[in-house]
N, C-alpha and C positions, 0 to 999 in steps of 0.2 A: 709422703715423707714430711716430717716436722722436726725442726732443729731449734732448740732453745740454747742460746749462747749469750749470757748477760754482758760479756765484755765487748760485743759488737755494736757499733753505732754508725751513723752516716759518715763520720770522720775516721772510723776505725773498721775497715772492711777486710774481707778475705774472699778468696776464690776456692771453691771446693768441687769435688766430684764424688758421686755415689758409684761405688764399684761392686762388682759381684765376682764370685769365684766358685768353682766346684771342688778345688783341691786345697784352697787356702794359700796357694803360692802364686798362681797366675791369675791376675785380676783384669777385668775389662770395665771400662767406664760406661754406665748406662744413662747418666744424667749429670750435667754440670750446673753450678749455681754460683751467684755472687751474693754473699751475705753482708748486709749493711744495717741490720737491726737485730735486736735481742731475740726475736722470734722470726722464723722463716718456714714456709711450707711450700711444697712443690708437688705437682702431679706428673706421672709418667706412665708409660704402658706397663701392664702387668708383667711381672717377671718372677721366676722362681730360681732359687740358688741355695747352696749349702752355706755360703759365707757372704756377708755384706760388710762393707767398710766405707767410711768417709775419709777421703784423702784431701787435706788442705794443702794446695800447691803453692799459693802465694798470698801475700797480705799487704795491706797498706802500711806505709812506714811508721805510722803512729800507733799501730797495734803491737804493743809490747808483749802481751800474753793472751792466750785464748782459753776461756773457761767454758766448758760444755756442761750445761745443766741437764739436758734431756735430748734424746734422739728417739723418734718414734717412726716405725715403718708400718703401714696399715694398708689393707686392700680396699678400704672404704674411699669412695671418691670425695675429694674436697676441691672447692673452687681454687684454681691456681692463684697465688699471690693474694690470698684473702687478708693477710695482715695489712697490706697497703690499701686494698680495696675497701676494707672496713675501718681504715684509719687508725689501726693500732700502731702503725708507723706511717710517716708521711713520705711517699715516694713520688718524685716528680720527673725522674729521668726516663720513664717508660710509659708515657701517657697513651698516645696513639689509640684512643678509644678503648684502652685497656683490654686487648683482645683475649679471648678464651676459646675453648672448643665450641664449635657451632651448636652442638647439642650433646646431651648425655642420654644414655639409655633410661627408659622410663623407670626401671627398677632401682636406679640410683637416685631418683628424685623423690622427695617427700611431698605428698599431696596436702594442701592446706586443710582439706576436709578431715585428714587423719590427725590433726594437731588439736590437743585439748589444753586449755588454760586451767591449771589446777591451783592457781594462786590462792583461791578462797579456802583451800584445804590445808594451807601452810600457816603455822602459828608458832611463835617462839622458837623458830629454828627447826621445827619438826613438820613433816608432811604426813597427814593422816588421810589416806585416799584408798578407796576400794577400786583398784584398777580393773577395767574390763578385760576379758580374756585376750591373750595375745602377748607378743613381745614388745615392750615399751622402752623407749629411751627417755630418761628424765633429764631435762636441761633446766638449770637454775641460773637466772640472770640477776646480776647486781652491778653496782658501780662503786669505785673507790678512787682515791688519789693515784696519779701516775707515779708518785714518789719523787718527782723531779724537784730539786731545790734551786733557789736563786743563786747565781754565781757569776763572777767571783764576788765574795762577800766575806767580811769578818765573821767569826763565830757568833758574835752578839747580834748580827744582822741577817743571819741565815735562817731560812725556813722554806716551807713548801711553796712552789710556784702557785700563782693564783689561777682560778678557773678562767680560761680565756674565752669561754662561751657565754659568760654571765656578766651583765652590767653591774649587778650588786658586788660581784667579786672584783671587778675593775675599780669600782668606787672604794672598796676596802684597801686595795693595793695603792691607789692614788693617795688616799688619806694617810696611810701608814708611812709614806715617804715624802712625796711632794707636798702633801697637806701640812706636814710639820715644817718643812722648809719655808713654805709660803707664810705660815703663821709667824715664823721667826723673823723674816725680812720685812714683814708688814707692808708699808706703803711702797717699798722697792719692788714688790712683785709686779711684773709687767714692764718695769723700767730698767732695773739692774739685773734681776732674775727674769729673763725674757723667754725661757723655753725649757722644755723637758725632752729627753731623748730616750728612745728604746732601741738598743743595739741589736746585733744579729741574733736570730732565733736559734737557740742551742738547747732547747728543753724538750725535744721530742714532740710527739703528736698527742691529740686528745680527741675523743669521739663521743663524749657524753657530758651532760650537765643536768642538774636536777629538773629543769624545765624543758629538757630536750624533746620529750614526747609531745608537749603542747606546741612548741615551736615548729616541730616537724609537721604536725597536723595543720597548723596555720599556713605554712609555706608550701607544702606539697599537696595538701587536700585529702590525705588519707591517714589512717592510724598505722604507725609502724610496728606496734606490739606483735601482731600475728606474723611479722616477717623477721623478727629477731633471730630465729634459728639460722638465718642466712649469714649472720656475722661470725658464726662458727665454721663457715665454709660449706655448710650443707646446701644443697640445691632444693629450692622450694618451688613446686609445680614444674618449673622448667628453668634452664640456665638463662634464658632471655628475661624471664620475670625476675630472677634473682639479681642479675647484673643491673637491671633498671632500678631495683630497690637500692642497691649499693651506690649507684650514681646519685640518687636522691639523698641518701645518707651523707655522702661526701659534700654535695652541694649545700646542704643545710649547715653542716659544720663550717664550711668556708664562709658562708654568709654571716654566721654568728661571730666568727673570729673577726671578720672585717667590720661589722657593725658594733658589736658589744665590747670588743677589746680595743681595736684601733680607733674606731669612730667615737666610742664613748670616752676614751682617754683624751681624744682631741677636744671633745665637748667640755670635759672637766678642766683641761688646761686653759682653753679659751675663756672659760668662766672667770679665771683669775688673771687674764691679760697675757697668758703664756701661749707659745706656739708648740705644737708637737711635731718632732721629727722621729721617724721610725724606719729602720732598715726592713722593709716589708718584703723580704725575699729569703731565699735559702729554705730551711727545712720546716717551715710552718705548714699546718694542714689547711691552707687556704689558697686561693688564686692570687698570685702576687700582684698583678695589675690592679685588681679590684681593691685589695687591701691597701695598696699604696694610695688609691684615690680617697681614702678616708682619713688621711693625715694631712697636716699643713705642708709638710716638706718631706718628700721621700728620698732619703739619701741612698747612695750606692757606694761601691768601693772598687778600687783597682790597685794593682800591685806593681812594684818595680822589680821585686824578687819574689816569687816566680813571675816572670814578665807577663803583663796583661792578665794577672790572675782575676778570676770572677768576671770575665768579660761580658757575660750575658746580662748581668745586673746593670751594666753601663748602657745597655739598650733598653732594658725593661723599665727601670725607674724613670729615666727621662721621658719615655713614652707615656707612662702613667701621668707624669706631671703635665705633659702637653695636652693630653685629652681631658684631663680633669681641671685644667686652668691653674696649675701651680707655677708661679713665676720663678721660684728658686728650686734648683736641683743641686743638692750638695753631694760631696763624696768624701769618704774616708780615703784620702789621697796618698799615693806612693807607699802604701804599707808593704811590709816585707816579712820574710821568714829569717831564720838565723843564718841563711846563706849570704845576707848583706854584710855582716861582720864589720860594721863601721866603715865600709868602703863607699857608701853612697855619697853623692854630691849633686848639686843642681843640674849640671850638664848630663849626668848619667840618667836622671829621671825626667828631663824636660820632654823627651819624646812621648812619655806616657801621659804627661799633663796635656800636651797638645792633642793627643789622641782623645782624651776625655773631653776636652773642650769641643771637639768636632762632634761628639755624641750628644751635646746639649747640656753637659754638666757646667754649672756656672758659679759654684762656690766650693772651695777646697777646705777641708779640715785635714791638715797634714798629720799623718799618723806615723811617728808621734814626736812630741816635744817634751823633754823632761827638764826640770829646773836644775838638776845636778848640783845640789848644795855641798856634796861631799867630795870635793876635788883636791883638797889640800890636807896633808902634805903629799900623799902618794896614791890618790885614788883616781886621778885623771885617766881617761876622759870621762869617767863616771859610770853610772849604773845603766843596765839595759832593762827591757821589759820582758824578761824571759826570751823566747825566740821571736817575738812579734815586733814589727814596726821598723821604719826607717829611723836611723839615729840622726835626728835633726835637732841640733841644739847648740848652745853657745860654746861648747867645748870642742866642736869640730874645727879642724885647721883652716877651713875655708869660711868660717862664720863672719869674719871681718869684711869679706867681699860679697856678702849675700844681698846687699840692698838692691842692686840692679835687678836681680832675679825676683825679688819680692815685688818690685815695682811692675815688672812685666806681668806677673800673676794677677796683681791688683787691677791693672788696666784691662786685661782679658776678661776677668770676672765682671767688672763694672759694665763693660760694653755688652756682654752676653746677657746680663740681667735686665738690660733695658731694651731688648729686642725680642722678636718672636722667631721661634724655630721655623725652618722652611723644609717641607717634605712633600713629595708627590703622592706617595703610597701610604694607605692606612690598612695595615694587616689586622683583620679581625681574629682575635684568639678564639680557640674552640671553647665550647661550653664544657668545661671539665675542671674538677678540683680534686686534690690540690694541683697546682700548675705553675711552672715557671715558663715564661715565653722566650723562645729563641727564634731568630729569623730563619727562614728556610735555608738549609745548608749550614746553619750555625756560623755565619761569618763573623770575624772580629772587626772587619772594616765595613764601611757603608759605600761600597763601590757602586757606580752607576746612579740610578735614581734613589733619592733618599726616602726614608720610610719611618713610620712609627707603628707601634702595636696598640691595639685598642681592645679592652675587654668588652664582652657583651653588655655589661652593666652601663658602660659609658655610651655605647651605641644606642641603647634603648632610651637613655635619659637625657643625652646632651647633643646628639648630632642631628642636623637637618641638612637640607640641600638648598643652595643658592647659586644660580647661573651654572648649573652642572657640577659644582664643587661640593664636597662634604664639608660643612662648616660647623664650628663650635662657637659658643657665645663669647669666648675669650679672644677670638681673632684667628685661631689656627684654622687651616683648611687644607684639603687634600683633593687630588684629581681622581684617585681610584680607591675603591674598597676591594680588598682581596680576602676571600674567604679561606678558612683553614681546609686542609685536605682531609675531609671527613664526610661521611654520608649521613651524619646525625645532626639534628637541629631541633630545638623546641619550637612549637607553633608561634609562641610569643615573639621570639627573635626573628623568625622567618617573616612574620607579619610586618615587623619593623623594616626589614630589608625590602620587602615589596613596596612599602610606602616610599622609601628612599629612591628606589628605581623609578617608580611612577612619577616622582618629582624631578627626575633628571639625572640621578646618579648612575655611574658606570661601575658595575660589580663584576669581578672575575672570580670564578670558582666552580666547584663541582655541584651537581644537583643533589640536595639532601633527599633521603628516602624514608627516614623515620625519626622519631623523637628518642632521645636517650633516657627519658624519664618514664616512670611507672604512673605518674599522674595522668588521669583521664585515658589510660590505656584500655583498649586499642584505638579509641577515637582520636587520640593525639596523632597517631601515625597516619590516619586518614586525612586529618587536617594538613599535615606536612606534605603528603603527596598531592593534595588538591592545590595548595599554595605553590608548590614547586612546579607543577604542571603549568600553572598560569604564567609563572615567571620565566621558566626555561623554554617553554613551548617545545619546538622540535630540536632545540639545541642539545646535542648529545656529546659534545666535546671532541668528536671525531669528524663526521661528515658535515655536521652543522655546528659552527663554533660561536655563533652570535644570535641573540634574539632581542628585538626591540620591544620594550614594554613601557607604555606611557611615554614620558619624555626622556627616559633613560634606556639602558641596555644591559643585558646579561651576556657575559663572555665566558666560555668554557673551552679549555684546550689551547689557550694562548698565554704566554708569560706577560706579566705586567710591563716588562721592558719592551716587548714587541708592540703592545697596545699603545704605549706612550711615545714610541719612536716616531 
């Protein structure tokens, strides 16, 4: 099943059911789906019927109309969720190793030996090829712009979004805006003009760039060209091989976004004495924690209306700041929807600010303050910013009494900016992209022992062990490393964990059984099993729950709270 609905996005979603009937009157549901992107595909058991229909039963409040471009029902097997697995859309809510059927019948898989590259026979848009006997499926691959434009922007400043996987494209985007501002302010760059900011990611996904094949080869160690049929949802050799290739594809995109977009923008800004702040979360095709580590300051956001909106970002971005040595964690603070209706005031939002301070946020950008020049004779209290933001400005009735509140916020931020966060637990995020990290159970509060999240990149490059604690060069330290609930891990990451345990670290988590990557397959799986057997020993998480290795220990089957008690 394939649905093309251009009006659907991550912020405009709907729920639907595929239904069948024999008489056209009585229908039964055979498959349900949530559509949050312009293209969606799903697989389900074979079914025959006289009538098929799609019933859309509910939708997001922001979806005003639904446009259907195409519906396709086919008996051919396609990898479920291929749009997100191949990063035509960025889906972060259903990671969990992106499960699929354990296997597919041999007749549903295409063998690599049966694939022919006929590129040499194509010229000027035509293919001249004497096909061998048999039935052939011809696939043509190309790349083009996603069509996303920068917004909001005036008509004179609007154009296509830049290629987020390319350093050259990042340089062109920087030169086209910040470069002009820097040239205009001259010697004030780095003094008065002190930074540049990239706000929330609202431009969809991206899975290709002109040099992607070369980057993939360099990072993953093999050529992706023979595996491109997989991005159409076809199974190549086996589902295991195909899923591993898709993991490598997503990982490569994630690394390029973090390094060539976020990281290179930071380099360009720093070159002129500016700092880069970037909201490195939401619907980008990258791993949020790693992406946040490539900027100078990773802001987050929280709401007063809807209460505690976007709470995961208030754990995710401070965590990235802590493990990457960023002393400032800012927030788009107290933002709101049109439900606020000019009713907000300091006492109404104080609880949200205190909550954010406890998460490690130490700089507030109040969203939003408007100058309100048009208040006389009859336009008070002034303009809004559409449905967005707390009305926080001089035309509010309480504005003359706001000084004490501002002094309180200032003192809190000052003290927090001059200290180090304290946490006992370091949660290691899984090796997966794109990914947003949420604490187990998705809590809004940090009850019990405090924690941070750490991406594999930071563990590999920044963490060592001293006196049994996991330590970072900037002063942060943790008592425990907690692994994600997955049986997959690359040999490189597991080798690092082995070294940490040998040096005295305590690690809690399940024993990995294989690598998620196709790189060095199947030898990579043998390496993982060998390393895991050394580290976990007889520990099975049931009858044996602890194994000492070197100066440290592996624990499986106990909670962090029980170990720390």
